[in-house]
Backbone as CSV, one residue per row, in Angstrom:
resi,resn,N_x,N_y,N_z,CA_x,CA_y,CA_z,C_x,C_y,C_z
1,MET,-88.362,-130.395,-87.212,-88.951,-131.254,-86.228,-90.459,-131.350,-86.388
2,ILE,-91.043,-130.320,-86.937,-92.479,-130.366,-87.181,-92.795,-131.464,-88.192
3,ILE,-91.936,-131.624,-89.193,-92.173,-132.644,-90.225,-92.093,-134.041,-89.611
4,LYS,-91.129,-134.258,-88.720,-91.003,-135.555,-88.042,-92.258,-135.847,-87.217
5,ASP,-92.747,-134.840,-86.485,-93.956,-135.013,-85.688,-95.169,-135.285,-86.569
6,LEU,-95.255,-134.610,-87.689,-96.366,-134.820,-88.612,-96.333,-136.241,-89.175
7,ALA,-95.145,-136.722,-89.511,-95.010,-138.087,-90.025,-95.435,-139.109,-88.972
8,THR,-95.045,-138.891,-87.719,-95.440,-139.786,-86.628,-96.951,-139.799,-86.467
9,ALA,-97.554,-138.616,-86.463,-99.014,-138.521,-86.313,-99.730,-139.210,-87.469
10,LEU,-99.215,-139.032,-88.670,-99.816,-139.648,-89.853,-99.756,-141.174,-89.761
11,LYS,-98.609,-141.707,-89.349,-98.453,-143.157,-89.201,-99.456,-143.728,-88.196
12,ARG,-99.771,-142.950,-87.186,-100.681,-143.410,-86.140,-102.133,-143.011,-86.418
13,GLY,-102.386,-142.488,-87.591,-103.750,-142.138,-87.970,-104.315,-140.948,-87.192
14,PHE,-103.439,-140.077,-86.738,-103.820,-138.876,-85.993,-104.669,-139.210,-84.763
15,LYS,-104.367,-140.348,-84.139,-105.081,-140.734,-82.917,-104.716,-139.782,-81.790
16,GLN,-105.693,-139.526,-80.936,-105.481,-138.606,-79.834,-105.347,-139.344,-78.507
17,VAL,-104.594,-138.746,-77.598,-104.472,-139.286,-76.247,-105.731,-138.912,-75.465
18,ASP,-105.900,-139.521,-74.285,-107.066,-139.183,-73.472,-106.939,-137.745,-72.936
19,GLU,-108.054,-137.205,-72.487,-108.105,-135.814,-72.030,-107.141,-135.519,-70.897
20,ASP,-107.025,-136.433,-69.936,-106.135,-136.215,-68.793,-104.673,-136.105,-69.236
21,THR,-104.259,-136.967,-70.138,-102.886,-136.930,-70.642,-102.622,-135.621,-71.367
22,ALA,-103.542,-135.225,-72.223,-103.383,-133.971,-72.961,-103.311,-132.787,-72.000
23,LYS,-104.138,-132.804,-70.976,-104.158,-131.702,-69.998,-102.828,-131.629,-69.243
24,LYS,-102.300,-132.773,-68.814,-101.019,-132.794,-68.107,-99.892,-132.289,-69.005
25,ARG,-99.909,-132.710,-70.268,-98.871,-132.279,-71.207,-98.907,-130.764,-71.418
26,ILE,-100.084,-130.214,-71.635,-100.178,-128.776,-71.909,-99.792,-127.972,-70.675
27,GLU,-100.095,-128.479,-69.488,-99.689,-127.788,-68.264,-98.163,-127.726,-68.149
28,ILE,-97.507,-128.821,-68.524,-96.040,-128.843,-68.520,-95.513,-127.835,-69.538
29,CYS,-96.096,-127.813,-70.717,-95.668,-126.882,-71.767,-95.865,-125.424,-71.344
30,GLU,-96.970,-125.153,-70.684,-97.243,-123.776,-70.270,-96.206,-123.253,-69.291
31,ASP,-95.614,-124.139,-68.485,-94.601,-123.736,-67.516,-93.179,-123.787,-68.068
32,CYS,-93.023,-124.284,-69.266,-91.702,-124.474,-69.864,-91.113,-123.141,-70.349
33,PRO,-89.802,-122.935,-70.162,-89.164,-121.707,-70.653,-89.132,-121.614,-72.180
34,MET,-89.374,-122.717,-72.868,-89.385,-122.704,-74.332,-90.748,-122.288,-74.909
35,ASN,-91.729,-122.096,-74.045,-93.051,-121.636,-74.467,-92.912,-120.196,-74.946
36,GLN,-93.390,-119.907,-76.148,-93.251,-118.569,-76.703,-94.278,-117.576,-76.172
37,LEU,-95.176,-118.050,-75.317,-96.166,-117.181,-74.684,-96.910,-116.286,-75.677
38,THR,-97.293,-116.879,-76.772,-98.108,-116.163,-77.743,-99.471,-116.838,-77.802
39,LYS,-100.368,-116.253,-78.554,-101.700,-116.848,-78.688,-101.655,-118.236,-79.304
40,ILE,-100.660,-118.497,-80.139,-100.588,-119.806,-80.797,-99.829,-120.844,-79.976
41,ARG,-99.232,-120.460,-78.873,-98.504,-121.355,-77.964,-97.610,-122.324,-78.729
42,GLN,-96.515,-121.811,-79.220,-95.572,-122.592,-80.011,-94.268,-122.774,-79.234
43,CYS,-93.709,-123.972,-79.299,-92.463,-124.285,-78.618,-91.273,-123.715,-79.394
44,LYS,-90.349,-123.081,-78.686,-89.155,-122.529,-79.326,-88.123,-123.607,-79.642
45,LYS,-88.246,-124.782,-79.047,-87.301,-125.873,-79.294,-87.675,-126.657,-80.556
46,CYS,-88.902,-127.166,-80.599,-89.303,-128.016,-81.729,-90.174,-127.277,-82.745
47,TRP,-90.620,-126.089,-82.403,-91.509,-125.270,-83.220,-92.899,-125.880,-83.376
48,GLY,-93.183,-126.879,-82.545,-94.501,-127.509,-82.573,-95.558,-126.618,-81.942
49,PHE,-96.777,-126.786,-82.389,-97.909,-126.051,-81.829,-98.439,-126.873,-80.665
50,MET,-98.251,-126.363,-79.460,-98.527,-127.126,-78.247,-99.958,-127.620,-78.154
51,ASP,-100.922,-126.837,-78.596,-102.321,-127.259,-78.504,-102.610,-128.473,-79.382
52,VAL,-101.796,-128.692,-80.386,-101.960,-129.859,-81.260,-101.072,-131.002,-80.790
53,LYS,-99.789,-130.710,-80.617,-98.816,-131.758,-80.286,-99.149,-132.481,-78.986
54,THR,-99.643,-131.767,-77.995,-99.929,-132.389,-76.703,-101.116,-133.343,-76.755
55,LYS,-101.930,-133.248,-77.794,-103.126,-134.087,-77.897,-102.917,-135.344,-78.740
56,LEU,-101.813,-135.417,-79.478,-101.622,-136.522,-80.410,-100.815,-137.667,-79.807
57,GLU,-101.285,-138.868,-80.064,-100.600,-140.087,-79.632,-99.264,-140.192,-80.361
58,GLY,-98.257,-140.658,-79.656,-96.947,-140.853,-80.270,-96.042,-139.644,-80.224
59,MET,-96.545,-138.516,-79.754,-95.724,-137.315,-79.654,-94.938,-137.349,-78.354
60,LYS,-93.806,-136.640,-78.346,-93.030,-136.494,-77.124,-92.388,-135.119,-77.124
61,CYS,-92.108,-134.649,-75.934,-91.431,-133.375,-75.785,-89.967,-133.553,-76.195
62,ASP,-89.456,-132.649,-77.008,-88.055,-132.737,-77.445,-87.083,-132.475,-76.292
63,LEU,-87.572,-131.919,-75.202,-86.748,-131.691,-74.018,-86.983,-132.784,-72.964
64,ASN,-87.770,-133.783,-73.325,-88.089,-134.935,-72.464,-88.844,-134.564,-71.183
65,PHE,-89.657,-133.537,-71.251,-90.492,-133.181,-70.111,-91.744,-134.062,-70.042
66,TRP,-92.173,-134.588,-71.175,-93.296,-135.524,-71.213,-93.156,-136.432,-72.426
67,VAL,-93.839,-137.577,-72.356,-93.819,-138.561,-73.458,-95.242,-138.837,-73.873
């Protein structure tokens, strides 16, 4: 799933969402049971790095908690 997310980000030129959107996404991730609660904050479902994935345009939560 990381490869799919990377391909999406590449197609969109690694554009970032606005700060408010990124903040809302990371807050949802922090409360999610799939959060590995490590320093790198990685999702156990998609294996994405939350600090990166939540900031990129075109990304979505694999559990549909945010788009």
